[in-house]
N, C-alpha and C positions, 0 to 999 in steps of 0.2 A: 656265674661259672659258665665258661664257654662250652658249647656242646661238642661232643666227640663226632668227627666226621668219618663215616665208614662207606667205602665205595666197593660195591660188589660187581665184578665183571663176569657176567653170565648171559647166556642166550636169552633174548626176550622174544616171546612168541608174538607173531605179527598181529594177532587179534588184540593184543594189549598194548601195542607200541605205536599206534598211529598218532601223529602229532595233533595238536588241538585244532589246527586249521583243517586238516584232513577230516577229523571227526565232524566238524561243522558241515563240511561239504557232503560227507557221506550221509549225515542225518537229514539234511535238506533234500538230498536226492533219493532218500529212502532205500539206500543200498547197504547201510552199515551192518544190519543184522545178517543179511545174506552173505556179504563179503567176509564178515568175521567167522561165520559158521564154516564157510568153505576153507578159510585159512586154518581153522582149528582142526578140521577133519584131515588135513594133510599131514599133521604131525603124528609120530608114533606115540603110543600110549605112555611109554616110559618117559619121553620128553615132556609130555603134558603133566605127568605125575611129578617129575622133578621141578617143573616150573611152579606147580601148585604148592609144593613144599617150600620153595624159596619165597613165594608170596606170603605163605602162612608165617614163615620165620620173620620176614620183614615186619609184618603186621604185629606179631607178638612182641618183637623186640622194641618197636616204636611205642607200643602201648605200655610196655614195662618201664621204659626209660624216657617217658614223656619230657620233651624239651631238653633232655640231656644228650640226645643222639640225633644225628642227621644221617640218613641212609640214602645212597644214590645207587641205582642199578644202571650199569652201562653195558650195552650189547657189544660183544667183541666184533660183530660184523658191521657195526657202524663206523664211520670215519674216526670218531673220537676213540672208540674201542681199539681200532687198528693202531693208532698212534700211541695209546697207552700201553698196549701189549708190546709194541716195538721198543718203546722207551724202557719198559721193564726188562725185556730180554737184553737190551744193550747195557743197561745198568748192571745186571747180573754178570754179563760177559766181561766187564771191565773191573769189577769189584773183587778184591782178594777174599778168598774164603779163609777165615781164621782157623778152620779145622785142618787145612792143608799146610803141612810143614815142608819147607824146601821148595823145589821146582815143581810147578803144576804139570807133571808129565807122567805118563804110565811107565816110561823107561828110566825115569829119574834124572834126565837131562834134556836140554833143548837141542 
């Protein structure tokens, strides 16, 4: 059975989102811990709490549905996130809403 793919578009805190190449460089330069702590201190508590809840949800969901689900988190501030958000907005803008009958206008005509 093919796994279900779930993509979550949510802010990713900087301390958790360095690419693998950056992590190697930070580790070798011994600045990773200092950099991560500075980044984390800049975020408000509610943002850190929301991100921790998202991480907990992803871990619990992945553990519950082992091998049957793939989860990807995309940061809306990344280039990929910007394109996905734009594509979603464009798709919603050109798709007819089945709940709307007649002309999609507040005055009833165009």
